[in-house]
C-alpha positions in Angstrom: 0.0 0.0 0.0 1.6 3.3 -1.1 1.5 6.5 0.9 -1.0 8.2 -1.4 -3.5 5.3 -0.9 -2.9 5.4 2.9 -3.6 9.1 3.1 -6.7 8.8 1.0 -8.5 6.9 3.8 -11.0 8.8 6.0 -9.0 8.5 9.2 -11.4 10.8 11.0 -13.6 7.8 11.8 -10.9 6.6 14.1 -10.6 9.9 16.0 -11.9 8.3 19.3 -9.4 5.5 19.0 -6.5 7.8 18.2 -7.4 9.9 21.2 -7.3 6.9 23.5 -4.0 5.7 21.9 -2.4 9.1 22.3 -3.5 9.3 25.9 -2.0 5.9 26.7 1.3 6.9 25.1 1.4 10.2 26.9 0.6 8.5 30.2 3.4 5.9 29.7 5.9 8.7 28.9 4.8 10.7 32.0 5.2 7.6 34.2 8.7 7.0 32.7 10.1 10.5 33.1 8.3 12.0 36.1 9.9 11.8 39.5 9.1 8.7 41.6 7.7 11.1 44.2 5.1 12.5 41.8 1.6 11.6 42.8 0.5 9.3 40.0 -3.2 9.4 41.2 -3.3 12.6 39.1 -2.9 10.4 36.0 -6.5 9.4 36.5 -7.6 12.9 35.5 -5.4 12.9 32.4 -7.0 9.6 31.4 -10.5 11.0 32.1 -9.7 14.0 29.9 -8.7 11.6 27.1 -11.9 9.6 27.6 -14.0 12.8 27.5 -12.4 14.0 24.3 -13.0 10.5 22.7 -16.6 10.6 23.8 -17.0 14.1 22.2 -15.6 12.7 18.9 -18.2 9.9 19.1 -21.0 12.4 19.6 -19.9 14.4 16.6 -20.1 11.3 14.4 -23.7 10.5 15.3 -25.7 10.4 12.1 -22.7 9.9 9.9 -23.1 7.5 7.0 -21.5 4.1 7.2 -17.8 4.4 6.5 -15.1 1.8 6.0 -11.3 2.1 5.7 -8.4 -0.3 5.2 -10.2 -2.4 2.6 -13.4 -2.7 4.7 -11.6 -4.2 7.7 -12.5 -1.2 9.9 -16.1 0.0 9.9 -17.9 3.0 11.5 -21.6 2.4 11.7 -24.3 3.2 14.2 -23.8 -0.2 15.9 -20.1 0.5 16.6 -20.9 4.1 17.7 -23.6 3.1 20.1 -21.4 0.5 21.8 -18.3 2.8 21.9 -20.3 5.4 23.8 -21.2 2.7 26.4 -17.6 1.7 26.7 -16.4 5.2 27.2 -19.0 6.0 29.8 -18.1 2.8 31.7 -14.3 3.6 31.4 -14.9 7.0 32.8 -16.7 5.6 35.8 -13.9 3.1 36.5 -11.3 5.8 36.3 -13.3 7.9 38.8 -13.3 4.9 41.1 -9.5 4.4 40.7 -8.7 7.9 42.0 -9.5 6.9 45.6 -8.5 3.3 45.4 -5.6 1.7 47.2 -5.0 3.9 50.2 -2.8 1.1 51.7 -0.4 1.3 48.8 -0.9 -2.3 47.5 -0.3 -1.2 44.0 3.5 -0.4 43.8 3.5 0.9 40.2 0.4 2.9 39.9 1.3 4.6 36.7 1.2 1.3 34.9 -2.5 0.9 35.9 -3.6 3.9 33.9 -1.8 3.4 30.6 -2.6 -0.3 30.6 -6.2 0.6 31.3 -6.3 2.9 28.3 -4.8 0.2 26.0 -7.5 -2.3 27.3 -10.1 0.4 26.5 -8.6 0.9 23.0 -8.9 -2.8 22.3 -12.5 -2.8 23.4 -13.3 0.1 21.2 -11.6 -1.4 18.2 -13.6 -4.6 18.7 -16.9 -2.8 18.0 -15.7 -1.6 14.6 -13.8 -4.6 13.4 -15.3 -6.0 10.2 -12.4 -8.4 9.6 -11.4 -11.5 11.6 -7.7 -10.3 11.7 -8.5 -6.8 13.2 -11.1 -8.5 15.4 -8.5 -10.9 16.8 -5.8 -8.2 17.3 -8.3 -6.0 19.1 -9.5 -8.9 21.3 -5.9 -9.7 22.3 -5.1 -6.1 23.0 -8.0 -6.0 25.4 -7.1 -9.4 26.9 -3.4 -8.9 27.4 -3.9 -5.6 29.1 -6.6 -7.2 31.3 -4.3 -10.0 32.4 -1.8 -7.6 33.7 -4.4 -5.3 35.3 -5.8 -8.3 37.2 -2.4 -8.9 38.8 -1.6 -5.3 39.7 -1.4 -6.1 43.4 1.9 -7.8 43.0 2.5 -8.6 46.6 -1.0 -10.2 47.1 -1.2 -14.0 46.5 -4.9 -13.8 45.6 -4.1 -11.2 42.9 -1.2 -13.3 41.6 -3.6 -16.3 41.4 -6.2 -14.2 39.6 -3.8 -13.1 37.0 -2.4 -16.7 36.5 -5.9 -18.2 36.1 -7.0 -15.4 33.8 -3.9 -15.9 31.6 -4.3 -19.7 31.4 -8.0 -19.6 30.6 -7.6 -16.6 28.3 -4.9 -18.4 26.4 -7.1 -21.5 25.9 -9.9 -19.3 24.7 -7.6 -17.5 22.2 -6.5 -20.9 20.8 -10.1 -22.0 20.4 -11.0 -18.8 18.6 -8.0 -19.0 16.3 -8.9 -22.6 15.5 -12.5 -21.6 14.6 -11.3 -18.6 12.5 -8.9 -20.9 10.6 -11.8 -23.1 9.5 -13.8 -20.0 8.4 -10.8 -18.8 6.3 -10.2 -22.2 4.9 -13.8 -22.5 3.6 -14.1 -18.9 2.3 -10.6 -17.7 1.5 -11.2 -14.4 3.1 -11.1 -12.9 6.6 -13.6 -10.0 5.9 -16.9 -10.8 7.7 -19.1 -9.3 5.0 -17.3 -11.2 2.3 -17.6 -14.4 4.5 -21.4 -13.8 4.6 -21.6 -13.5 0.8 -19.6 -16.6 0.2 -21.4 -18.7 2.8 -24.8 -17.5 1.4 -23.8 -18.4 -2.1 -22.4 -21.7 -0.8 -25.9 -22.8 0.2 -26.4 -23.5 -3.6 -22.8 -24.8 -4.0 -22.8 -28.6 -3.5 -19.1 -28.7 -2.6 -19.4 -26.0 0.1 -22.8 -27.1 1.2 -21.6 -30.6 1.8 -19.1 -29.2 4.3 -21.9 -27.5 6.3 -21.1 -29.7 9.4 -17.6 -28.3 9.5 -18.9 -24.8 9.0 -21.2 -25.3 12.0 -18.2 -26.7 13.9 -16.2 -23.5 13.2 -19.2 -21.5 14.4 -19.3 -23.5 17.7 -15.5 -23.1 18.2 -15.6 -19.3 17.9 -18.7 -19.1 20.1 -17.0 -21.2 22.7 -13.9 -19.0 22.7 -15.9 -15.9 23.1 -17.9 -17.5 25.8 -14.7 -17.9 27.8 -14.1 -14.2 27.4 -17.7 -13.4 28.5 -17.5 -15.9 31.5 -20.7 -17.7 30.5 -21.5 -21.3 31.6 -19.7 -23.7 31.1 -16.7 -21.5 30.6 -17.1 -19.4 33.8 -14.6 -21.2 36.1 -12.1 -18.4 36.1 -14.4 -15.5 36.9 -15.0 -15.8 40.7 -11.2 -16.1 41.5 -10.3 -13.3 39.1 -13.0 -11.0 40.4 -12.0 -11.6 44.0 -8.2 -11.2 43.4 -8.2 -8.3 41.0 -8.2 -4.7 42.3 -11.8 -3.5 42.6 -11.7 -1.0 39.7 -10.3 -3.8 37.5 -13.1 -6.1 38.6 -15.6 -3.4 37.7 -13.9 -3.0 34.3 -14.1 -6.7 33.6 -17.7 -7.1 34.7 -19.0 -4.2 32.6 -16.7 -2.7 30.0 -15.0 -5.9 28.9 -18.3 -7.8 28.9 -20.0 -5.0 26.8 -17.2 -5.3 24.2 -17.5 -9.1 24.2 -21.2 -9.0 23.4 -20.6 -6.4 20.7 -18.1 -8.7 18.9 -20.5 -11.6 19.4 -23.2 -9.8 17.6 -20.9 -8.5 14.9 -19.2 -11.8 14.2 -22.2 -14.1 14.1 -25.0 -11.9 12.7 -22.6 -10.7 10.0 -20.3 -13.6 9.1 -22.8 -16.4 9.8 -26.1 -14.7 9.0 -26.8 -17.0 6.1 -24.5 -20.0 6.8 -26.1 -23.4 6.1 -27.1 -25.4 9.2 -27.2 -29.1 9.9 -30.6 -29.8 8.4 -32.3 -29.4 5.0 -35.9 -29.3 3.9 -37.2 -30.2 0.5 -39.6 -27.3 0.7 -37.7 -24.5 2.3 -34.1 -25.5 1.5 -31.2 -25.5 3.9 -31.7 -24.5 7.5 -29.4 -21.6 8.6 -26.8 -22.4 11.3 -28.6 -20.3 13.9 -31.7 -22.4 13.6 -29.7 -25.6 14.0 -27.8 -24.5 17.1 -30.5 -22.4 18.7 -31.6 -25.1 21.1 -28.1 -25.6 22.4 -27.5 -21.9 22.8 -30.8 -21.6 24.7 -29.6 -24.3 27.1 -26.3 -22.4 27.6 -28.2 -19.2 28.4 -30.5 -21.1 30.9 -27.5 -22.8 32.5 -25.8 -19.4 33.0 -28.8 -18.0 34.7 -29.4 -21.0 36.9 -25.8 -21.7 37.9 -24.9 -18.1 38.3 -27.8 -17.3 40.6 -27.7 -20.5 42.6 -23.9 -20.4 43.2 -24.2 -16.7 44.4 -26.5 -17.8 47.3 -23.6 -19.4 49.2 -21.0 -16.7 48.7 -19.5 -14.9 51.7 -17.1 -12.6 49.7 -19.0 -9.8 48.1 -16.8 -9.7 45.0 -17.2 -13.5 44.4 -21.0 -12.9 44.8 -21.0 -10.3 42.1 -18.9 -12.6 39.9 -21.6 -15.2 40.0 -24.2 -12.4 39.5 -22.2 -11.3 36.4 -22.4 -14.9 35.1 -26.1 -14.8 35.6 -26.4 -11.4 33.9 -24.5 -12.8 30.9 -27.2 -15.5 30.7 -29.9 -12.9 30.6 -28.1 -11.1 27.7 -27.7 -14.3 25.8 -31.5 -14.8 25.7 -32.1 -12.1 23.0 -29.1 -13.5 21.2 -31.0 -16.8 21.0 -34.5 -15.4 20.6 -33.6 -13.1 17.7 -36.2 -10.4 16.7 -35.9 -7.1 15.0 -35.4 -5.5 18.4 -32.7 -7.8 19.6 -29.7 -5.4 19.2 -31.6 -2.6 20.8 -32.7 -4.8 23.7 -29.1 -5.9 24.3 -27.8 -2.4 24.1 -30.3 -1.1 26.6 -29.7 -3.9 29.1 -25.9 -3.4 28.9 -26.5 0.4 29.5 -28.6 -0.3 32.5 -26.1 -2.9 33.8 -23.4 -0.3 33.4 -25.1 2.2 35.7 -26.3 -0.3 38.4 -23.2 -2.5 38.5 -20.5 0.1 38.4 -22.5 2.1 41.1 -22.6 -1.1 43.2 -18.8 -1.7 42.8 -18.1 1.9 43.8 -19.9 1.2 47.1 -18.2 -2.2 47.4 -14.8 -0.5 47.0 -15.4 2.0 49.7 -16.9 -0.4 52.2 -14.2 -3.1 51.6 -11.4 -0.5 52.1 -12.9 0.8 55.3 -13.4 -2.8 56.6 -10.1 -4.1 55.4 -12.0 -7.1 53.9 -14.4 -7.9 51.1 -16.4 -10.1 53.4 -20.2 -9.6 53.0 -20.4 -9.1 56.8 -18.7 -5.7 56.3 -22.1 -4.4 55.1 -23.8 -5.1 58.4 -25.3 -2.0 59.9 -24.2 0.2 57.0 -27.4 2.2 57.2 -26.5 3.3 60.8 -23.0 4.2 59.8 -23.8 5.9 56.5 -27.5 6.1 55.5 -26.9 7.6 52.1 -24.4 5.0 51.1 -26.8 2.2 52.2 -29.7 3.8 50.3 -27.6 4.1 47.2 -26.5 0.4 47.4 -30.1 -0.6 47.9 -31.1 1.2 44.7 -28.4 -0.7 42.7 -29.4 -4.0 44.3 -33.1 -3.5 43.5 -32.2 -2.7 39.9 -30.0 -5.8 39.6 -32.8 -7.8 41.0 -35.2 -6.4 38.3 -37.7 -4.6 40.5 -40.0 -2.1 38.7 -39.1 1.6 38.4 -35.4 0.8 37.7 -33.5 0.5 34.5 -32.7 -3.2 35.4 -36.4 -4.0 35.4 -36.9 -2.3 32.0 -33.9 -4.2 30.5 -35.1 -7.6 31.8 -38.7 -6.9 30.7 -37.6 -6.1 27.2 -35.6 -9.3 27.0 -38.5 -11.3 28.6 -40.9 -9.9 26.1 -38.6 -10.8 23.2 -38.4 -14.3 24.4 -42.2 -14.6 24.5 -42.6 -13.0 21.0 -40.2 -15.6 19.6 -42.0 -18.4 21.3 -39.2 -19.3 23.7 -41.6 -19.8 26.6 -39.4 -22.2 28.6 -36.5 -19.7 28.4 -38.8 -16.9 29.6 -39.8 -19.2 32.5 -36.2 -19.8 33.4 -35.7 -16.0 33.4 -38.5 -15.5 35.9 -37.4 -18.4 38.1 -33.8 -17.4 38.3 -34.7 -13.7 38.9 -36.7 -14.9 42.0 -33.7 -16.8 43.1 -31.5 -13.7 42.8 -33.8 -11.9 45.3 -32.4 -14.0 48.1 -28.8 -12.9 47.8 -29.5 -9.3 46.7 -32.0 -8.7 49.5 -29.7 -10.6 51.8 -27.2 -7.8 51.4 -29.9 -5.3 52.0 -31.0 -7.1 55.2 -27.5 -6.9 56.5 -27.3 -3.2 55.7 -30.6 -2.2 57.3 -31.5 -4.8 59.9 -28.2 -6.0 61.4 -26.2 -4.1 64.0 -23.0 -2.4 63.0 -19.7 -4.0 64.1 -18.5 -0.5 65.1 -20.2 2.9 65.1 -17.6 4.8 63.1 -19.2 6.9 60.4 -18.2 6.2 56.8 -17.2 9.1 54.6 -17.5 8.8 50.8 -14.5 9.9 48.6 -15.0 12.2 45.7 -14.4 9.9 42.8 -16.6 7.0 44.1 -19.2 9.5 45.2 -19.5 10.9 41.6 -19.9 7.3 40.3 -22.6 6.5 42.8 -24.6 9.7 42.0 -24.4 9.2 38.3 -25.3 5.5 38.8 -28.4 6.4 40.8 -29.4 9.0 38.2 -29.1 6.5 35.3 -30.7 3.6 37.2 -33.7 5.5 38.3 -33.9 7.9 35.4 -33.9 5.2 32.7 -36.2 3.1 34.9 -38.8 5.8 35.2 -38.3 7.3 31.7 -37.0 4.4 29.6 -38.1 6.1 26.4 -35.4 8.7 26.9 -32.8 6.1 26.0 -34.9 3.9 23.7 -36.1 6.9 21.7 -32.6 8.4 21.5 -31.3 5.0 20.2 -34.0 4.7 17.6 -33.8 8.4 16.5 -30.1 8.6 16.1 -28.8 5.1 15.7 -29.8 2.6 13.0 -28.4 -0.4 14.8 -29.4 -2.7 11.9 -27.0 -1.1 9.5 -24.3 -3.5 10.6 -26.1 -6.3 9.0 -25.1 -7.4 5.4 -27.2 -5.8 2.7 
């Protein structure tokens, strides 16, 4: 590729990514050259500035036509833009939490945290725009490698070391499985571009040679799905999540539970609803022709979604560590988000986006409270929440709002998100999956309301009042505003999404 061709690309569509990249480079240079006595907590504000500028670039691109660069490997459409905005908001919340984290000095090299965090965010953002399996894989590994190191930032803590090791091992296996599946796709189609893959597989339905290999095509579909399921921590590939969530620094746990998971579901949608939209399935009919791969595998994916909801919620009942409890809660939440992936309707992408947005506000708000309480108590044991209402009424009330939303109680964003998914399951005739949603949601009441019972009904271990630091306080206030605001006025988000984002424009034409 010559220089003239390179300069002819519309690089402006990557302005948010360039901003995050430049911020990461600047932070790494600052960490290298600044005195060791310089307060590196201030890096959080530089990182926040970069995130804010990137978000502004995203806002200015709303309504722009679909644009591709680098031979169609990188694509800016409404789908990518909508998910990038979620990623940037979530990253901003996590950075605010990190300002006040680690008062005991557990993280020896704090400067590393911020530029590694920005590279992880860069990988997540690039995932949403990747229209090629190579850029998708590189972006996924940029996110993953940075996350492995972030999980082990508490270098002198054995649980953090264990978390990083388990994350690396499981992540490496997932990477190998994804690569194996991608190699099959490339072998069948001769291309790595997802939109070209769709065209070839669609034409292959009438090609006896390619159609005869539909079992291997479905096999490659399953391999890539399994690898991504590792990254999303869905059953049965969830084993690493509780240990990693417990051992990682709380801001990193929050990042993995929300920002990383949001990017994972974005790539899941992009990969399968673009590349495999018309791939032949396992069965054929003399009247309607070949069944598509989604229809063949739909029952199996429905079982995986149900298992995630059941195992995640039931395992959370016995947890004594609040971060492990939220790890299993996160597994269950991934099961809820898999339901519209299985029960596909015209509103599926919007339903997933809304639920991930609601999850961002309620889960990051809850993690901000967990971080403050855990640091004050010196432990992440759930007993640390006993008597919280007497020690700090406003913190207890804020946590109650987040727990109620996670449980799916009306007048919260969590309820609206679950209701939309439940309705989609009913409209697509997945009645048993909708029933599992209801049953597991009821199970979740026991551990969510168990935390509330400790906060409001149990005596405090000591009467010392609990102050709330600035960064975490901002996250909690914004979390409450989003959780209650979008719960009472859901059309504010849904209407904005439908008015300014055509989420369906990422589908092949």
